[in-house]
C-alpha positions in Angstrom: -4.3 31.4 48.4 -1.9 28.9 49.7 0.1 26.5 47.4 -1.4 23.1 47.3 0.6 20.4 49.1 1.9 17.2 47.5 -0.4 15.3 49.4 -3.5 17.8 48.1 -2.4 17.3 44.4 -2.4 13.7 45.1 -5.9 13.8 46.7 -7.0 16.2 44.0 -6.1 13.9 40.9 -7.5 10.8 42.4 -10.8 12.5 43.2 -10.9 13.9 39.5 -10.2 10.0 38.6 -13.1 9.0 40.6 -15.2 11.5 38.8 -14.1 10.3 35.3 -14.6 6.6 36.8 -18.0 7.1 37.8 -19.1 8.9 34.7 -17.7 6.1 32.7 -19.8 3.9 35.1 -23.2 5.5 34.3 -23.0 5.6 30.9 -22.0 1.8 30.8 -25.7 1.4 32.6 -27.2 3.0 30.0 -26.0 0.6 27.5 -28.9 -1.8 26.7 -27.7 -5.8 27.5 -31.2 -7.3 26.8 -32.4 -6.7 30.5 -34.5 -4.1 31.7 -32.8 -1.8 34.2 -34.0 1.6 35.0 -30.4 2.9 34.8 -31.7 2.5 30.9 -33.6 5.4 30.4 -31.1 8.1 32.5 -29.7 9.4 29.0 -33.4 10.2 28.1 -34.3 13.9 28.2 -37.7 15.1 27.9 -39.1 18.7 27.1 -41.5 19.4 29.5 -42.8 22.8 31.5 -40.6 24.8 28.7 -37.6 23.0 29.7 -35.3 19.9 29.0 -34.8 17.8 31.3 -34.1 14.2 32.4 -36.9 11.5 32.3 -36.5 10.8 36.3 -37.3 14.1 37.1 -40.5 13.9 35.4 -41.5 10.4 36.0 -41.2 7.0 38.0 -39.2 4.3 36.1 -39.7 0.8 37.6 -38.5 -2.8 36.1 -41.1 -5.2 36.9 -39.9 -7.7 34.8 -36.7 -8.8 33.0 -37.6 -7.6 29.6 -39.9 -4.8 30.5 -39.9 -1.0 32.0 -42.6 1.0 33.2 -42.6 4.6 32.9 -45.2 6.4 35.1 -45.3 10.2 34.8 -46.1 12.5 37.3 -48.0 14.4 35.4 -50.3 13.0 33.3 -50.3 15.2 30.3 -46.6 14.1 29.8 -47.5 10.9 28.8 -47.3 11.6 24.7 -44.2 13.7 25.6 -42.6 11.4 27.6 -43.5 8.3 24.8 -42.1 10.3 22.0 -39.1 11.0 24.2 -38.0 7.6 24.8 -38.9 6.4 21.1 -36.7 9.0 19.7 -33.8 8.5 21.7 -30.9 6.4 19.9 -32.0 3.3 22.5 -34.1 1.5 19.7 -36.8 1.0 22.4 -40.8 1.3 21.2 -42.9 2.1 24.3 -46.5 2.1 24.2 -48.7 4.0 26.5 -52.1 2.6 28.0 -54.0 4.8 30.3 -51.6 7.0 32.7 -48.4 4.6 32.4 -46.3 3.9 29.6 -44.8 0.2 28.8 -41.3 -0.3 27.5 -40.7 -3.4 26.4 -36.9 -4.4 26.1 -36.7 -6.5 23.2 -33.9 -9.5 22.9 -30.4 -8.2 20.9 -29.3 -9.8 17.8 -25.7 -10.8 17.3 -25.0 -7.9 15.3 -26.5 -5.0 17.7 -24.7 -6.7 20.6 -21.6 -6.3 18.4 -22.5 -2.4 18.0 -22.8 -2.3 21.6 -19.5 -3.9 22.8 -17.7 -1.3 20.2 -19.7 1.8 21.7 -19.0 0.7 25.1 -15.2 0.2 24.0 -15.4 3.7 22.6 -17.0 4.6 26.2 -14.3 3.1 28.1 -11.7 4.7 26.2 -13.2 8.1 26.8 -12.8 6.8 30.5 -9.2 6.1 30.5 -8.6 9.5 28.7 -10.2 11.4 31.6 -8.2 9.4 34.2 -5.3 10.0 32.4 -5.9 14.0 31.8 -6.1 14.2 36.0 -2.8 12.1 35.9 -1.4 15.1 33.5 -2.8 17.9 35.5 -1.5 16.8 39.0 2.0 16.0 37.3 2.4 19.1 36.0 1.0 20.8 39.3 3.9 18.6 40.8 6.3 20.2 38.9 5.2 24.0 39.2 6.2 23.3 43.4 9.4 24.9 44.3 9.2 24.5 48.0 9.4 20.6 48.0 12.2 18.3 47.6 12.8 16.3 44.4 12.8 13.0 46.2 9.2 14.0 47.7 8.2 15.2 44.0 9.7 11.9 42.5 7.5 9.9 45.3 4.3 12.1 44.9 4.7 11.3 40.8 4.9 7.5 41.5 1.8 7.6 43.8 0.0 9.7 40.9 1.1 6.9 38.5 -0.4 3.8 40.9 -3.7 5.7 41.5 -3.9 6.0 37.7 -2.8 2.3 37.2 -5.4 1.1 39.6 -8.3 3.2 37.9 -7.3 1.9 34.6 -7.3 -1.4 35.6 -10.9 -1.0 37.4 -12.1 0.4 34.0 -10.5 -2.7 32.5 -12.4 -4.9 34.7 -15.8 -2.9 34.4 -15.0 -3.2 30.5 -14.9 -7.0 30.6 -17.8 -7.5 32.7 -20.2 -5.5 30.8 -18.8 -7.6 27.4 -19.4 -10.6 29.0 -23.2 -9.2 30.0 -23.6 -7.9 26.5 -22.5 -10.8 24.7 -24.7 -13.4 27.0 -27.3 -14.5 25.1 
């Protein structure tokens, strides 16, 4: 196995930070803002066919109106199971089935609930920052282990890793600001 180059280490750190950012972005998408979005139900897991699987693997989710989601299970036998999974999720939704479809009205958010969601969002953002810093820490440790590289090159690479880290943290902070404004918007 060959030793990684300085460029490899910086590239791997950036790729890891990108993954942490994407994970945080998906977590943010699942936070309810009072508007119907299909990503809201991405975290719902359904017991089907002897397995626990994501809702989007057993049903189609659509947002035909600003305050309504429509879930259509592909197997009509799963309607009650899917309805229960949505109800039991921590999203505070109350689905109702009608025929082969499930209507999920999105209630308006109270001021208190908005503040709770902002706290949850800040916690998720901090987890994202920790993920980004973790990849920075790993990259810096890898750089220190390199023997065949000049100290100046190591210092330059450390600065590159720090710049990538700062860019990711700044982007995360922008996401937080945008999502907070979206949640607090009445």
